[in-house]
C-alpha positions in Angstrom: -84.9 -43.3 -71.4 -83.8 -39.8 -71.5 -80.1 -39.4 -71.9 -78.3 -36.8 -70.0 -77.2 -35.0 -73.4 -80.8 -34.2 -74.4 -81.8 -30.6 -74.4 -85.4 -30.2 -73.4 -87.0 -26.7 -73.2 -89.5 -25.6 -70.8 -92.9 -27.3 -70.9 -91.9 -30.4 -72.9 -94.4 -33.0 -72.0 -93.2 -36.7 -72.0 -95.7 -38.5 -69.9 -94.0 -41.9 -69.9 -90.2 -40.9 -69.9 -89.3 -44.7 -69.2 -90.9 -45.7 -72.7 -89.2 -43.2 -75.0 -85.5 -43.4 -76.2 -84.1 -39.8 -76.7 -80.4 -39.0 -76.9 -78.3 -36.1 -78.1 -81.3 -34.3 -79.5 -83.2 -31.0 -78.9 -86.9 -30.6 -78.2 -88.6 -27.2 -78.2 -90.9 -25.8 -75.5 -94.5 -26.9 -75.3 -93.9 -30.1 -77.3 -95.5 -33.4 -76.6 -93.9 -36.7 -77.0 -95.8 -40.1 -76.8 -94.8 -43.5 -75.9 -92.3 -45.6 -77.9 -90.7 -42.7 -79.7 -87.0 -42.7 -80.6 -85.2 -39.3 -81.4 -81.6 -39.7 -82.1 -78.6 -37.5 -81.8 -78.7 -34.5 -84.1 -82.4 -34.5 -84.4 -84.2 -31.1 -83.5 -88.0 -30.8 -82.6 -89.4 -27.3 -82.7 -91.8 -25.8 -80.2 -95.4 -26.8 -79.7 -95.2 -30.0 -81.7 -96.8 -33.2 -81.2 -94.8 -36.4 -81.7 -97.2 -39.4 -81.7 -96.5 -42.8 -80.4 -94.2 -45.4 -82.1 -92.5 -42.8 -84.2 -88.7 -42.7 -85.2 -86.9 -39.5 -85.7 -83.4 -40.1 -86.9 -80.3 -38.0 -86.9 -80.4 -35.0 -89.4 -84.0 -34.6 -89.1 -85.3 -31.0 -88.2 -89.2 -30.6 -87.5 -90.1 -27.1 -87.2 -92.5 -25.3 -85.0 -96.1 -26.5 -84.5 -95.8 -29.7 -86.6 -97.8 -32.9 -85.8 -96.1 -36.2 -86.5 -98.6 -39.1 -86.7 -98.4 -42.6 -85.1 -95.7 -44.7 -86.4 -93.9 -42.3 -88.6 -90.3 -43.4 -89.6 -87.8 -41.2 -91.0 -84.6 -42.3 -92.9 -81.6 -40.4 -93.4 -79.7 -42.4 -96.0 -80.5 -42.7 -99.7 -79.0 -46.1 -100.1 -79.4 -47.9 -96.7 -77.5 -51.1 -96.3 -76.2 -53.3 -93.5 -72.8 -54.1 -95.0 -70.1 -52.1 -96.7 -68.1 -53.2 -99.9 -66.5 -56.2 -98.8 -69.3 -57.7 -96.4 -68.2 -56.0 -93.3 -71.0 -54.5 -91.2 -71.4 -50.7 -91.8 -70.4 -48.4 -88.9 -71.7 -44.9 -88.5 -68.7 -43.7 -90.7 -70.2 -45.6 -93.7 -73.5 -43.8 -93.9 -74.1 -40.5 -95.8 -76.6 -38.5 -93.6 -79.2 -36.6 -95.4 -80.6 -33.7 -93.6 -84.4 -33.5 -93.7 -86.8 -30.6 -92.9 -90.4 -31.1 -91.9 -92.3 -27.9 -92.3 -95.9 -26.7 -92.5 -97.5 -26.6 -95.8 -100.3 -24.3 -94.3 -100.2 -20.7 -93.8 -103.6 -20.0 -92.3 -103.3 -21.6 -88.8 -101.1 -23.6 -86.6 -104.1 -26.0 -86.0 -103.7 -27.3 -89.4 -99.9 -27.5 -89.4 -100.2 -31.3 -89.1 -99.9 -31.4 -92.9 -96.2 -31.6 -93.3 -93.6 -32.2 -96.2 -90.2 -33.8 -96.0 -87.5 -32.7 -98.4 -83.8 -33.2 -98.5 -81.9 -30.0 -97.6 -78.3 -31.2 -98.2 -76.2 -31.0 -101.3 
């Protein structure tokens, strides 16, 4: 499902839109997204990226231009993920501290080898 609040640039390729879950995110031009991928709100994917199947891109993740995300890659945006808050109540979105993450190329010579990426926290 691709929600109505998703911003897809020209040339984005999603071969099986019924087999993805995208909501509140932004995807740059020429990017390809495989099946069984979830991209959450406030996630940004750059231009000419490839997001392989079974990947999870959570809120706060920015993937820069020409990055390859391999099969089954999972991002997390909380340093201390827990199901419950103090006192035992289930956590809500307000209980999580979102940690921004940026994925960028570690190569400068060619976009074709930009599949080597690093992730680092960019927040305080």
